[in-house]
Every structure is written in structure tokens, then in C-alpha cells.
Chimera marker file (.cmm) of the C-alpha trace (Angstrom):
<marker_set name="trace">
<marker id="1" x="0.000" y="0.000" z="0.000" r="1" g="1" b="0" radius="0.5"/>
<marker id="2" x="2.808" y="2.416" z="0.886" r="1" g="1" b="0" radius="0.5"/>
<marker id="3" x="4.549" y="1.777" z="-2.465" r="1" g="1" b="0" radius="0.5"/>
<marker id="4" x="1.267" y="2.216" z="-4.303" r="1" g="1" b="0" radius="0.5"/>
<marker id="5" x="0.760" y="5.621" z="-2.662" r="1" g="1" b="0" radius="0.5"/>
<marker id="6" x="4.291" y="6.666" z="-3.583" r="1" g="1" b="0" radius="0.5"/>
<marker id="7" x="3.682" y="5.645" z="-7.198" r="1" g="1" b="0" radius="0.5"/>
<marker id="8" x="0.410" y="7.580" z="-7.339" r="1" g="1" b="0" radius="0.5"/>
<marker id="9" x="2.111" y="10.624" z="-5.799" r="1" g="1" b="0" radius="0.5"/>
<marker id="10" x="4.957" y="10.487" z="-8.316" r="1" g="1" b="0" radius="0.5"/>
<marker id="11" x="2.527" y="10.175" z="-11.222" r="1" g="1" b="0" radius="0.5"/>
<marker id="12" x="0.485" y="13.084" z="-9.890" r="1" g="1" b="0" radius="0.5"/>
<marker id="13" x="3.541" y="15.349" z="-10.033" r="1" g="1" b="0" radius="0.5"/>
<marker id="14" x="4.139" y="14.392" z="-13.690" r="1" g="1" b="0" radius="0.5"/>
<marker id="15" x="0.560" y="15.106" z="-14.748" r="1" g="1" b="0" radius="0.5"/>
<marker id="16" x="-0.278" y="18.490" z="-16.161" r="1" g="1" b="0" radius="0.5"/>
<marker id="17" x="-2.942" y="20.373" z="-14.229" r="1" g="1" b="0" radius="0.5"/>
<marker id="18" x="-6.000" y="20.992" z="-16.392" r="1" g="1" b="0" radius="0.5"/>
<marker id="19" x="-8.266" y="24.002" z="-16.007" r="1" g="1" b="0" radius="0.5"/>
<marker id="20" x="-11.624" y="23.298" z="-14.390" r="1" g="1" b="0" radius="0.5"/>
<marker id="21" x="-14.503" y="23.402" z="-16.901" r="1" g="1" b="0" radius="0.5"/>
<marker id="22" x="-17.009" y="26.221" z="-16.383" r="1" g="1" b="0" radius="0.5"/>
<marker id="23" x="-19.801" y="23.784" z="-15.435" r="1" g="1" b="0" radius="0.5"/>
<marker id="24" x="-17.648" y="22.316" z="-12.687" r="1" g="1" b="0" radius="0.5"/>
<marker id="25" x="-16.863" y="25.810" z="-11.373" r="1" g="1" b="0" radius="0.5"/>
<marker id="26" x="-20.586" y="26.529" z="-11.093" r="1" g="1" b="0" radius="0.5"/>
<marker id="27" x="-21.120" y="23.276" z="-9.219" r="1" g="1" b="0" radius="0.5"/>
<marker id="28" x="-18.282" y="24.192" z="-6.844" r="1" g="1" b="0" radius="0.5"/>
<marker id="29" x="-19.915" y="27.566" z="-6.142" r="1" g="1" b="0" radius="0.5"/>
<marker id="30" x="-23.228" y="25.799" z="-5.436" r="1" g="1" b="0" radius="0.5"/>
<marker id="31" x="-21.479" y="24.101" z="-2.526" r="1" g="1" b="0" radius="0.5"/>
<marker id="32" x="-20.460" y="27.502" z="-1.109" r="1" g="1" b="0" radius="0.5"/>
<marker id="33" x="-23.690" y="29.164" z="0.053" r="1" g="1" b="0" radius="0.5"/>
<marker id="34" x="-22.148" y="32.642" z="0.169" r="1" g="1" b="0" radius="0.5"/>
<marker id="35" x="-20.937" y="32.571" z="-3.424" r="1" g="1" b="0" radius="0.5"/>
<marker id="36" x="-24.166" y="30.908" z="-4.546" r="1" g="1" b="0" radius="0.5"/>
<marker id="37" x="-26.180" y="33.689" z="-2.886" r="1" g="1" b="0" radius="0.5"/>
<marker id="38" x="-24.206" y="36.485" z="-4.557" r="1" g="1" b="0" radius="0.5"/>
<marker id="39" x="-24.297" y="34.672" z="-7.915" r="1" g="1" b="0" radius="0.5"/>
<marker id="40" x="-28.062" y="34.262" z="-7.609" r="1" g="1" b="0" radius="0.5"/>
<marker id="41" x="-28.562" y="37.954" z="-6.896" r="1" g="1" b="0" radius="0.5"/>
<marker id="42" x="-26.232" y="39.036" z="-9.710" r="1" g="1" b="0" radius="0.5"/>
<marker id="43" x="-28.086" y="36.736" z="-12.130" r="1" g="1" b="0" radius="0.5"/>
<marker id="44" x="-31.451" y="38.106" z="-10.962" r="1" g="1" b="0" radius="0.5"/>
<marker id="45" x="-30.276" y="41.696" z="-11.409" r="1" g="1" b="0" radius="0.5"/>
<marker id="46" x="-28.864" y="40.908" z="-14.856" r="1" g="1" b="0" radius="0.5"/>
<marker id="47" x="-32.164" y="39.302" z="-15.927" r="1" g="1" b="0" radius="0.5"/>
<marker id="48" x="-34.075" y="42.189" z="-14.277" r="1" g="1" b="0" radius="0.5"/>
<marker id="49" x="-35.875" y="39.812" z="-11.893" r="1" g="1" b="0" radius="0.5"/>
<marker id="50" x="-36.593" y="42.339" z="-9.161" r="1" g="1" b="0" radius="0.5"/>
<marker id="51" x="-38.460" y="39.970" z="-6.849" r="1" g="1" b="0" radius="0.5"/>
<marker id="52" x="-35.680" y="37.362" z="-6.709" r="1" g="1" b="0" radius="0.5"/>
<marker id="53" x="-32.916" y="39.954" z="-6.333" r="1" g="1" b="0" radius="0.5"/>
<marker id="54" x="-34.833" y="41.683" z="-3.543" r="1" g="1" b="0" radius="0.5"/>
<marker id="55" x="-35.647" y="38.448" z="-1.694" r="1" g="1" b="0" radius="0.5"/>
<marker id="56" x="-31.941" y="37.697" z="-1.110" r="1" g="1" b="0" radius="0.5"/>
<marker id="57" x="-31.482" y="40.736" z="1.134" r="1" g="1" b="0" radius="0.5"/>
<marker id="58" x="-31.607" y="40.828" z="4.919" r="1" g="1" b="0" radius="0.5"/>
<marker id="59" x="-34.391" y="42.589" z="6.805" r="1" g="1" b="0" radius="0.5"/>
<marker id="60" x="-31.970" y="45.480" z="7.426" r="1" g="1" b="0" radius="0.5"/>
<marker id="61" x="-31.456" y="46.009" z="3.673" r="1" g="1" b="0" radius="0.5"/>
<marker id="62" x="-35.106" y="45.390" z="2.784" r="1" g="1" b="0" radius="0.5"/>
<marker id="63" x="-36.118" y="48.303" z="5.032" r="1" g="1" b="0" radius="0.5"/>
<marker id="64" x="-34.144" y="50.723" z="2.865" r="1" g="1" b="0" radius="0.5"/>
<marker id="65" x="-36.405" y="50.131" z="-0.147" r="1" g="1" b="0" radius="0.5"/>
<marker id="66" x="-40.141" y="50.462" z="-0.637" r="1" g="1" b="0" radius="0.5"/>
<marker id="67" x="-40.401" y="47.241" z="-2.651" r="1" g="1" b="0" radius="0.5"/>
<marker id="68" x="-38.558" y="45.029" z="-5.140" r="1" g="1" b="0" radius="0.5"/>
<marker id="69" x="-39.092" y="47.461" z="-8.007" r="1" g="1" b="0" radius="0.5"/>
<marker id="70" x="-37.522" y="50.332" z="-6.076" r="1" g="1" b="0" radius="0.5"/>
<marker id="71" x="-34.578" y="48.061" z="-5.237" r="1" g="1" b="0" radius="0.5"/>
<marker id="72" x="-34.003" y="47.248" z="-8.925" r="1" g="1" b="0" radius="0.5"/>
<marker id="73" x="-34.445" y="50.926" z="-9.828" r="1" g="1" b="0" radius="0.5"/>
<marker id="74" x="-31.777" y="51.821" z="-7.270" r="1" g="1" b="0" radius="0.5"/>
<marker id="75" x="-29.484" y="49.238" z="-8.855" r="1" g="1" b="0" radius="0.5"/>
<marker id="76" x="-30.108" y="50.794" z="-12.265" r="1" g="1" b="0" radius="0.5"/>
<marker id="77" x="-29.505" y="54.398" z="-11.303" r="1" g="1" b="0" radius="0.5"/>
<marker id="78" x="-27.243" y="54.351" z="-8.230" r="1" g="1" b="0" radius="0.5"/>
<marker id="79" x="-25.306" y="51.106" z="-8.660" r="1" g="1" b="0" radius="0.5"/>
<marker id="80" x="-24.795" y="50.907" z="-12.425" r="1" g="1" b="0" radius="0.5"/>
<marker id="81" x="-21.699" y="48.664" z="-12.294" r="1" g="1" b="0" radius="0.5"/>
<marker id="82" x="-23.772" y="45.998" z="-10.544" r="1" g="1" b="0" radius="0.5"/>
<marker id="83" x="-26.831" y="46.528" z="-12.743" r="1" g="1" b="0" radius="0.5"/>
<marker id="84" x="-24.830" y="46.355" z="-15.977" r="1" g="1" b="0" radius="0.5"/>
<marker id="85" x="-22.132" y="43.850" z="-15.008" r="1" g="1" b="0" radius="0.5"/>
<marker id="86" x="-20.780" y="41.531" z="-17.716" r="1" g="1" b="0" radius="0.5"/>
<marker id="87" x="-18.930" y="39.138" z="-15.434" r="1" g="1" b="0" radius="0.5"/>
<marker id="88" x="-17.458" y="38.751" z="-11.990" r="1" g="1" b="0" radius="0.5"/>
<marker id="89" x="-14.639" y="37.188" z="-10.027" r="1" g="1" b="0" radius="0.5"/>
<marker id="90" x="-14.779" y="36.287" z="-6.360" r="1" g="1" b="0" radius="0.5"/>
<marker id="91" x="-11.875" y="37.720" z="-4.403" r="1" g="1" b="0" radius="0.5"/>
<marker id="92" x="-11.034" y="37.333" z="-0.743" r="1" g="1" b="0" radius="0.5"/>
<marker id="93" x="-13.461" y="36.914" z="2.128" r="1" g="1" b="0" radius="0.5"/>
<marker id="94" x="-13.187" y="38.099" z="5.713" r="1" g="1" b="0" radius="0.5"/>
<marker id="95" x="-15.078" y="37.145" z="8.840" r="1" g="1" b="0" radius="0.5"/>
<marker id="96" x="-16.508" y="40.172" z="10.598" r="1" g="1" b="0" radius="0.5"/>
<marker id="97" x="-18.541" y="40.433" z="13.745" r="1" g="1" b="0" radius="0.5"/>
<marker id="98" x="-21.974" y="39.059" z="12.999" r="1" g="1" b="0" radius="0.5"/>
<marker id="99" x="-21.194" y="37.836" z="9.493" r="1" g="1" b="0" radius="0.5"/>
<marker id="100" x="-18.642" y="38.134" z="6.751" r="1" g="1" b="0" radius="0.5"/>
<marker id="101" x="-17.503" y="40.378" z="3.911" r="1" g="1" b="0" radius="0.5"/>
<marker id="102" x="-16.998" y="38.944" z="0.421" r="1" g="1" b="0" radius="0.5"/>
<marker id="103" x="-15.104" y="40.969" z="-2.196" r="1" g="1" b="0" radius="0.5"/>
<marker id="104" x="-16.268" y="40.581" z="-5.789" r="1" g="1" b="0" radius="0.5"/>
<marker id="105" x="-14.660" y="42.182" z="-8.825" r="1" g="1" b="0" radius="0.5"/>
<marker id="106" x="-17.220" y="43.115" z="-11.470" r="1" g="1" b="0" radius="0.5"/>
<marker id="107" x="-16.426" y="43.569" z="-15.140" r="1" g="1" b="0" radius="0.5"/>
<marker id="108" x="-18.724" y="46.111" z="-16.675" r="1" g="1" b="0" radius="0.5"/>
<marker id="109" x="-19.249" y="47.984" z="-19.889" r="1" g="1" b="0" radius="0.5"/>
<marker id="110" x="-17.932" y="51.235" z="-18.405" r="1" g="1" b="0" radius="0.5"/>
<marker id="111" x="-14.276" y="50.347" z="-18.672" r="1" g="1" b="0" radius="0.5"/>
<marker id="112" x="-12.220" y="49.343" z="-15.678" r="1" g="1" b="0" radius="0.5"/>
<marker id="113" x="-13.515" y="46.701" z="-13.270" r="1" g="1" b="0" radius="0.5"/>
<marker id="114" x="-14.890" y="47.708" z="-9.887" r="1" g="1" b="0" radius="0.5"/>
<marker id="115" x="-14.795" y="45.932" z="-6.560" r="1" g="1" b="0" radius="0.5"/>
<marker id="116" x="-17.985" y="45.365" z="-4.615" r="1" g="1" b="0" radius="0.5"/>
<marker id="117" x="-17.911" y="44.533" z="-0.923" r="1" g="1" b="0" radius="0.5"/>
<marker id="118" x="-20.865" y="42.400" z="0.107" r="1" g="1" b="0" radius="0.5"/>
<marker id="119" x="-21.590" y="42.112" z="3.816" r="1" g="1" b="0" radius="0.5"/>
<marker id="120" x="-23.555" y="38.963" z="4.566" r="1" g="1" b="0" radius="0.5"/>
<marker id="121" x="-25.229" y="37.744" z="7.717" r="1" g="1" b="0" radius="0.5"/>
<marker id="122" x="-26.305" y="34.252" z="8.660" r="1" g="1" b="0" radius="0.5"/>
<marker id="123" x="-29.879" y="33.814" z="9.809" r="1" g="1" b="0" radius="0.5"/>
<marker id="124" x="-30.899" y="31.618" z="12.748" r="1" g="1" b="0" radius="0.5"/>
<marker id="125" x="-32.061" y="29.006" z="10.214" r="1" g="1" b="0" radius="0.5"/>
<marker id="126" x="-28.535" y="28.886" z="8.699" r="1" g="1" b="0" radius="0.5"/>
<marker id="127" x="-29.449" y="30.810" z="5.531" r="1" g="1" b="0" radius="0.5"/>
<marker id="128" x="-27.118" y="33.601" z="4.394" r="1" g="1" b="0" radius="0.5"/>
<marker id="129" x="-28.574" y="36.954" z="3.282" r="1" g="1" b="0" radius="0.5"/>
<marker id="130" x="-27.000" y="40.115" z="1.863" r="1" g="1" b="0" radius="0.5"/>
<marker id="131" x="-27.000" y="42.773" z="4.577" r="1" g="1" b="0" radius="0.5"/>
<marker id="132" x="-25.249" y="45.586" z="2.697" r="1" g="1" b="0" radius="0.5"/>
<marker id="133" x="-22.882" y="46.268" z="-0.172" r="1" g="1" b="0" radius="0.5"/>
<marker id="134" x="-20.564" y="49.024" z="-1.311" r="1" g="1" b="0" radius="0.5"/>
<marker id="135" x="-18.911" y="49.730" z="-4.633" r="1" g="1" b="0" radius="0.5"/>
<marker id="136" x="-15.248" y="50.727" z="-4.453" r="1" g="1" b="0" radius="0.5"/>
<marker id="137" x="-13.194" y="52.347" z="-7.167" r="1" g="1" b="0" radius="0.5"/>
<marker id="138" x="-9.648" y="51.214" z="-7.931" r="1" g="1" b="0" radius="0.5"/>
<marker id="139" x="-8.307" y="53.372" z="-5.098" r="1" g="1" b="0" radius="0.5"/>
<marker id="140" x="-10.697" y="51.679" z="-2.621" r="1" g="1" b="0" radius="0.5"/>
<marker id="141" x="-12.719" y="54.836" z="-2.044" r="1" g="1" b="0" radius="0.5"/>
<marker id="142" x="-16.522" y="54.456" z="-1.774" r="1" g="1" b="0" radius="0.5"/>
<marker id="143" x="-18.509" y="55.892" z="-4.675" r="1" g="1" b="0" radius="0.5"/>
<link id1="1" id2="2" r="1" g="1" b="0" radius="0.2"/>
<link id1="2" id2="3" r="1" g="1" b="0" radius="0.2"/>
<link id1="3" id2="4" r="1" g="1" b="0" radius="0.2"/>
<link id1="4" id2="5" r="1" g="1" b="0" radius="0.2"/>
<link id1="5" id2="6" r="1" g="1" b="0" radius="0.2"/>
<link id1="6" id2="7" r="1" g="1" b="0" radius="0.2"/>
<link id1="7" id2="8" r="1" g="1" b="0" radius="0.2"/>
<link id1="8" id2="9" r="1" g="1" b="0" radius="0.2"/>
<link id1="9" id2="10" r="1" g="1" b="0" radius="0.2"/>
<link id1="10" id2="11" r="1" g="1" b="0" radius="0.2"/>
<link id1="11" id2="12" r="1" g="1" b="0" radius="0.2"/>
<link id1="12" id2="13" r="1" g="1" b="0" radius="0.2"/>
<link id1="13" id2="14" r="1" g="1" b="0" radius="0.2"/>
<link id1="14" id2="15" r="1" g="1" b="0" radius="0.2"/>
<link id1="15" id2="16" r="1" g="1" b="0" radius="0.2"/>
<link id1="16" id2="17" r="1" g="1" b="0" radius="0.2"/>
<link id1="17" id2="18" r="1" g="1" b="0" radius="0.2"/>
<link id1="18" id2="19" r="1" g="1" b="0" radius="0.2"/>
<link id1="19" id2="20" r="1" g="1" b="0" radius="0.2"/>
<link id1="20" id2="21" r="1" g="1" b="0" radius="0.2"/>
<link id1="21" id2="22" r="1" g="1" b="0" radius="0.2"/>
<link id1="22" id2="23" r="1" g="1" b="0" radius="0.2"/>
<link id1="23" id2="24" r="1" g="1" b="0" radius="0.2"/>
<link id1="24" id2="25" r="1" g="1" b="0" radius="0.2"/>
<link id1="25" id2="26" r="1" g="1" b="0" radius="0.2"/>
<link id1="26" id2="27" r="1" g="1" b="0" radius="0.2"/>
<link id1="27" id2="28" r="1" g="1" b="0" radius="0.2"/>
<link id1="28" id2="29" r="1" g="1" b="0" radius="0.2"/>
<link id1="29" id2="30" r="1" g="1" b="0" radius="0.2"/>
<link id1="30" id2="31" r="1" g="1" b="0" radius="0.2"/>
<link id1="31" id2="32" r="1" g="1" b="0" radius="0.2"/>
<link id1="32" id2="33" r="1" g="1" b="0" radius="0.2"/>
<link id1="33" id2="34" r="1" g="1" b="0" radius="0.2"/>
<link id1="34" id2="35" r="1" g="1" b="0" radius="0.2"/>
<link id1="35" id2="36" r="1" g="1" b="0" radius="0.2"/>
<link id1="36" id2="37" r="1" g="1" b="0" radius="0.2"/>
<link id1="37" id2="38" r="1" g="1" b="0" radius="0.2"/>
<link id1="38" id2="39" r="1" g="1" b="0" radius="0.2"/>
<link id1="39" id2="40" r="1" g="1" b="0" radius="0.2"/>
<link id1="40" id2="41" r="1" g="1" b="0" radius="0.2"/>
<link id1="41" id2="42" r="1" g="1" b="0" radius="0.2"/>
<link id1="42" id2="43" r="1" g="1" b="0" radius="0.2"/>
<link id1="43" id2="44" r="1" g="1" b="0" radius="0.2"/>
<link id1="44" id2="45" r="1" g="1" b="0" radius="0.2"/>
<link id1="45" id2="46" r="1" g="1" b="0" radius="0.2"/>
<link id1="46" id2="47" r="1" g="1" b="0" radius="0.2"/>
<link id1="47" id2="48" r="1" g="1" b="0" radius="0.2"/>
<link id1="48" id2="49" r="1" g="1" b="0" radius="0.2"/>
<link id1="49" id2="50" r="1" g="1" b="0" radius="0.2"/>
<link id1="50" id2="51" r="1" g="1" b="0" radius="0.2"/>
<link id1="51" id2="52" r="1" g="1" b="0" radius="0.2"/>
<link id1="52" id2="53" r="1" g="1" b="0" radius="0.2"/>
<link id1="53" id2="54" r="1" g="1" b="0" radius="0.2"/>
<link id1="54" id2="55" r="1" g="1" b="0" radius="0.2"/>
<link id1="55" id2="56" r="1" g="1" b="0" radius="0.2"/>
<link id1="56" id2="57" r="1" g="1" b="0" radius="0.2"/>
<link id1="57" id2="58" r="1" g="1" b="0" radius="0.2"/>
<link id1="58" id2="59" r="1" g="1" b="0" radius="0.2"/>
<link id1="59" id2="60" r="1" g="1" b="0" radius="0.2"/>
<link id1="60" id2="61" r="1" g="1" b="0" radius="0.2"/>
<link id1="61" id2="62" r="1" g="1" b="0" radius="0.2"/>
<link id1="62" id2="63" r="1" g="1" b="0" radius="0.2"/>
<link id1="63" id2="64" r="1" g="1" b="0" radius="0.2"/>
<link id1="64" id2="65" r="1" g="1" b="0" radius="0.2"/>
<link id1="65" id2="66" r="1" g="1" b="0" radius="0.2"/>
<link id1="66" id2="67" r="1" g="1" b="0" radius="0.2"/>
<link id1="67" id2="68" r="1" g="1" b="0" radius="0.2"/>
<link id1="68" id2="69" r="1" g="1" b="0" radius="0.2"/>
<link id1="69" id2="70" r="1" g="1" b="0" radius="0.2"/>
<link id1="70" id2="71" r="1" g="1" b="0" radius="0.2"/>
<link id1="71" id2="72" r="1" g="1" b="0" radius="0.2"/>
<link id1="72" id2="73" r="1" g="1" b="0" radius="0.2"/>
<link id1="73" id2="74" r="1" g="1" b="0" radius="0.2"/>
<link id1="74" id2="75" r="1" g="1" b="0" radius="0.2"/>
<link id1="75" id2="76" r="1" g="1" b="0" radius="0.2"/>
<link id1="76" id2="77" r="1" g="1" b="0" radius="0.2"/>
<link id1="77" id2="78" r="1" g="1" b="0" radius="0.2"/>
<link id1="78" id2="79" r="1" g="1" b="0" radius="0.2"/>
<link id1="79" id2="80" r="1" g="1" b="0" radius="0.2"/>
<link id1="80" id2="81" r="1" g="1" b="0" radius="0.2"/>
<link id1="81" id2="82" r="1" g="1" b="0" radius="0.2"/>
<link id1="82" id2="83" r="1" g="1" b="0" radius="0.2"/>
<link id1="83" id2="84" r="1" g="1" b="0" radius="0.2"/>
<link id1="84" id2="85" r="1" g="1" b="0" radius="0.2"/>
<link id1="85" id2="86" r="1" g="1" b="0" radius="0.2"/>
<link id1="86" id2="87" r="1" g="1" b="0" radius="0.2"/>
<link id1="87" id2="88" r="1" g="1" b="0" radius="0.2"/>
<link id1="88" id2="89" r="1" g="1" b="0" radius="0.2"/>
<link id1="89" id2="90" r="1" g="1" b="0" radius="0.2"/>
<link id1="90" id2="91" r="1" g="1" b="0" radius="0.2"/>
<link id1="91" id2="92" r="1" g="1" b="0" radius="0.2"/>
<link id1="92" id2="93" r="1" g="1" b="0" radius="0.2"/>
<link id1="93" id2="94" r="1" g="1" b="0" radius="0.2"/>
<link id1="94" id2="95" r="1" g="1" b="0" radius="0.2"/>
<link id1="95" id2="96" r="1" g="1" b="0" radius="0.2"/>
<link id1="96" id2="97" r="1" g="1" b="0" radius="0.2"/>
<link id1="97" id2="98" r="1" g="1" b="0" radius="0.2"/>
<link id1="98" id2="99" r="1" g="1" b="0" radius="0.2"/>
<link id1="99" id2="100" r="1" g="1" b="0" radius="0.2"/>
<link id1="100" id2="101" r="1" g="1" b="0" radius="0.2"/>
<link id1="101" id2="102" r="1" g="1" b="0" radius="0.2"/>
<link id1="102" id2="103" r="1" g="1" b="0" radius="0.2"/>
<link id1="103" id2="104" r="1" g="1" b="0" radius="0.2"/>
<link id1="104" id2="105" r="1" g="1" b="0" radius="0.2"/>
<link id1="105" id2="106" r="1" g="1" b="0" radius="0.2"/>
<link id1="106" id2="107" r="1" g="1" b="0" radius="0.2"/>
<link id1="107" id2="108" r="1" g="1" b="0" radius="0.2"/>
<link id1="108" id2="109" r="1" g="1" b="0" radius="0.2"/>
<link id1="109" id2="110" r="1" g="1" b="0" radius="0.2"/>
<link id1="110" id2="111" r="1" g="1" b="0" radius="0.2"/>
<link id1="111" id2="112" r="1" g="1" b="0" radius="0.2"/>
<link id1="112" id2="113" r="1" g="1" b="0" radius="0.2"/>
<link id1="113" id2="114" r="1" g="1" b="0" radius="0.2"/>
<link id1="114" id2="115" r="1" g="1" b="0" radius="0.2"/>
<link id1="115" id2="116" r="1" g="1" b="0" radius="0.2"/>
<link id1="116" id2="117" r="1" g="1" b="0" radius="0.2"/>
<link id1="117" id2="118" r="1" g="1" b="0" radius="0.2"/>
<link id1="118" id2="119" r="1" g="1" b="0" radius="0.2"/>
<link id1="119" id2="120" r="1" g="1" b="0" radius="0.2"/>
<link id1="120" id2="121" r="1" g="1" b="0" radius="0.2"/>
<link id1="121" id2="122" r="1" g="1" b="0" radius="0.2"/>
<link id1="122" id2="123" r="1" g="1" b="0" radius="0.2"/>
<link id1="123" id2="124" r="1" g="1" b="0" radius="0.2"/>
<link id1="124" id2="125" r="1" g="1" b="0" radius="0.2"/>
<link id1="125" id2="126" r="1" g="1" b="0" radius="0.2"/>
<link id1="126" id2="127" r="1" g="1" b="0" radius="0.2"/>
<link id1="127" id2="128" r="1" g="1" b="0" radius="0.2"/>
<link id1="128" id2="129" r="1" g="1" b="0" radius="0.2"/>
<link id1="129" id2="130" r="1" g="1" b="0" radius="0.2"/>
<link id1="130" id2="131" r="1" g="1" b="0" radius="0.2"/>
<link id1="131" id2="132" r="1" g="1" b="0" radius="0.2"/>
<link id1="132" id2="133" r="1" g="1" b="0" radius="0.2"/>
<link id1="133" id2="134" r="1" g="1" b="0" radius="0.2"/>
<link id1="134" id2="135" r="1" g="1" b="0" radius="0.2"/>
<link id1="135" id2="136" r="1" g="1" b="0" radius="0.2"/>
<link id1="136" id2="137" r="1" g="1" b="0" radius="0.2"/>
<link id1="137" id2="138" r="1" g="1" b="0" radius="0.2"/>
<link id1="138" id2="139" r="1" g="1" b="0" radius="0.2"/>
<link id1="139" id2="140" r="1" g="1" b="0" radius="0.2"/>
<link id1="140" id2="141" r="1" g="1" b="0" radius="0.2"/>
<link id1="141" id2="142" r="1" g="1" b="0" radius="0.2"/>
<link id1="142" id2="143" r="1" g="1" b="0" radius="0.2"/>
</marker_set>
């Protein structure tokens, strides 16, 4: 058994690492509830599904908007890089008191990418919700 493990280990070093297919990446994100949540909201915003996008927010964030349509309107006029994103990349994540912060870099049609900080909180039932977000420019100043 020991020799078999050594042989497998040696062969593994000789193999070339292949990129993960896009479908497999999506499946991997499905296993991470935080990334899945942000992906679901970004997809809902991109498809202009106001109800789904709105439903992924915490009570704290829901209170800031009259309804799902006003939330999507705010995305359109105040948070254009999110509303008109073409793609995204998950960056680092940090635990913060009462939740976590996930950085996401958005590619958009306005030129340079922007970084969005999503603050998420975990509900008593174990479900994550978006509690707030902020768009940063390249110099990490809020806009």
C-alpha cells in the first residue's frame, strides 16, 4: 500500500494540471452558500428579476427600499456597475462580527472593473442573506 501511494504521488507530479470546466466551477460555487447567494442575486439583477434579487437581502437592507421594483431601480440608477455587469470574479473573504464580507470584482461595460464589498449575515435558520454592499473604485474609495 505504501509503495502504491508513492507511485500515485509520483505520477500526480508528472501530470499536467487541467483548467476546471465552467460547469464544474458553477457546481463548486453551489457548494459555497455565500458565493451561490451572490451569484443568484447578480443573475437576478442581470435578468431584471426584481423579486428574486430583492428576496436575497436581509431585513436590514429590505427596510431601505419600498419594494422590489424600487430596489431594482436603485441598482439601475445608483449602482450601475452591478446593474450592468458583464462578469465577476470572487476575491477574498473576511469574517466580521456578525457575518462576513466577500469581495467581488465586477467587469462592466464602463471600462475598468470595480470591486464590490458584500456584507452577509447568517440567519438563525442557517441561511445567508445580503445585509449591505458598497462599490469601491480602484483606489478603494466608496462611490
